[in-house]
C-alpha positions, -999 to 999 in steps of 0.1 A, spaced: -1 1 -6 14 36 -10 -8 68 12 -7 94 -14 -11 128 11 -21 160 -2 -43 184 -31 -66 175 -49 -72 207 -77 -80 216 -110 -55 227 -133 -64 253 -154 -38 254 -178 -27 284 -201 1 278 -228 18 316 -242 47 325 -263 60 347 -238 52 365 -202 46 395 -201 64 424 -181 45 440 -151 11 459 -161 11 443 -192 -8 416 -207 1 389 -233 -23 365 -256 -32 336 -246 -27 305 -274 -48 276 -255 -66 265 -227 -78 233 -205 -93 221 -174 -69 195 -164 -72 168 -132 -48 175 -105 -33 182 -72 0 165 -64 -13 132 -40 -46 130 -65 -16 129 -95 8 107 -73 -16 83 -63 -35 87 -99 1 78 -115 8 49 -90 -28 32 -94 -22 36 -134 11 13 -129 -8 -13 -115 0 -5 -77 -28 -3 -46 -34 32 -35 -47 52 -8 -56 94 -9 -52 112 21 -67 144 15 -91 172 19 -114 178 -6 -143 206 -15 -181 208 -19 -178 203 -56 -158 168 -53 -186 147 -42 -200 130 -73 -176 145 -97 -159 133 -129 -130 137 -109 -144 116 -81 -156 92 -106 -115 93 -130 -102 80 -95 -127 59 -88 -123 40 -122 -84 31 -115 -92 22 -78 -77 46 -55 -90 41 -21 -105 73 -9 -121 66 26 -96 88 36 -106 120 17 -130 140 39 -151 166 23 -153 205 30 -188 218 22 -175 252 29 -150 256 2 -149 246 -37 -112 223 -49 -86 240 -50 -77 254 -81 -42 257 -97 -32 281 -122 -10 276 -149 9 294 -171 40 276 -194 55 298 -218 70 284 -255 102 279 -236 79 262 -210 91 277 -177 64 279 -157 46 299 -136 17 289 -115 -13 311 -90 -22 282 -67 -65 290 -45 -60 263 -15 -97 260 -15 -107 234 9 -70 222 17 -71 252 46 -91 228 70 -62 198 63 -49 220 94 -73 209 113 -79 175 100 -71 143 123 -39 123 115 -60 90 98 -56 56 105 -30 42 81 -10 13 80 28 20 97 48 0 74 34 16 43 47 42 26 34 77 34 40 102 10 38 138 11 30 161 -19 19 199 -12 -1 201 14 -3 217 47 31 222 63 15 214 94 -4 183 91 29 167 75 43 175 112 18 156 122 18 128 101 55 129 111 57 129 142 29 94 143 48 78 109 77 62 97 85 52 62 78 90 46 84 97 10 84 141 11 79 166 -16 77 192 -7 76 211 -38 67 250 -37 54 247 -2 91 244 12 85 286 18 66 275 44 83 252 61 107 263 88 145 246 97 125 232 127 97 215 105 116 205 82 140 191 104 107 171 122 96 154 91 130 143 79 138 125 108 113 99 94 122 106 60 135 73 37 131 95 5 134 132 -1 121 149 -37 132 178 -47 151 198 -73 187 212 -72 171 250 -60 150 232 -35 181 213 -23 197 240 -15 173 257 5 166 225 22 201 228 33 206 261 43 175 256 64 180 225 81 225 229 82 224 190 73 245 175 48 230 174 16 234 134 14 222 125 49 193 147 49 173 104 40 177 77 32 180 89 -5 175 120 -15 167 121 -51 176 157 -67 156 165 -101 177 183 -131 147 184 -152 154 173 -189 193 163 -179 177 133 -155 180 132 -118 207 122 -89 203 103 -62 221 105 -34 231 79 -7 253 84 30 278 64 11 273 69 -28 249 91 -57 233 72 -84 227 92 -121 197 87 -137 199 94 -173 166 116 -189 143 90 -209 139 106 -243 96 121 -246 79 117 -283 78 156 -273 74 184 -246 39 197 -240 37 207 -206 53 198 -177 24 200 -155 32 165 -133 64 154 -143 79 151 -102 45 136 -87 50 109 -123 87 102 -114 78 95 -74 48 80 -86 69 53 -107 94 56 -84 76 40 -49 55 15 -70 83 6 -82 103 1 -45 71 -13 -39 72 -40 -64 108 -51 -47 131 -31 -75 167 -20 -64 172 18 -62 188 28 -97 161 8 -112 133 23 -93 148 58 -105 151 45 -143 117 41 -141 104 65 -125 127 89 -150 104 70 -179 69 72 -161 76 109 -163 86 110 -203 54 100 -208 35 126 -185 52 156 -201 36 144 -240 5 153 -225 -13 185 -212 -21 186 -178 -7 156 -152 -22 131 -156 -35 124 -193 -3 106 -198 3 82 -177 10 56 -187 5 11 -178 32 -9 -164 32 -25 -196 36 9 -220 65 24 -200 80 -15 -200 82 -12 -233 96 25 -239 125 20 -212 135 -14 -226 135 -1 -260 159 22 -254 179 11 -230 191 -15 -257 190 12 -278 218 33 -253 238 -3 -249 
């Protein structure tokens, strides 16, 4: 079992040639609404890859009976730990991509603002608990009760104090971040990068990723997408692929390669869930690229 903890959201994805300067505007060339939210993206990808997964989240009044709820149930995601708050709606992410795939995001928390007062649910102790972007106080309380944490602070990193991070990292097996976030986590905690967790997984975007262990490091090369349409959700997909592979018993380097391969599918479609592959589809690309690069 893998628990995905954090937001269920709707993503409003916009494409434009370039971002406007202050006090100006630019035309939007394309626009769509997609199912999103870091935890929901992660849970959906795990489930599509064949893992047993449960979502822990705060949902709004527009979630029960919605197409989104049906979408998550269709792939077998357990929703018993999704608490509905009828005083607000699902969170909304407003995501803007320019022609170079640079991204700017604005986020309306909606029902996720109630996370801070939610009780910590009863979860299976030995299961992996993946903390995606969500309320820092809830995440800190969860890490006080459970170990085997997979932690992706993402853009919420600014909301964590050094003490908060140290508290969560003391229960963390896998930390996922990019190189800029890693630098900030090290600055805030004053802990060496390779000692922040059992495994520190650092994304380098199109250049692949690096897995840091206390005694060594593993370079994970990128897998080639057919095209890059939208980078939204690539990190969620990476960690879902990694943890699903880990649950299946693969070694850490293979987990990293599977994760990188899964992420390569997601960027080919707009939105974070539309491009998610099945396990067999992922294996075909993985095998093909590995044989080509021998």
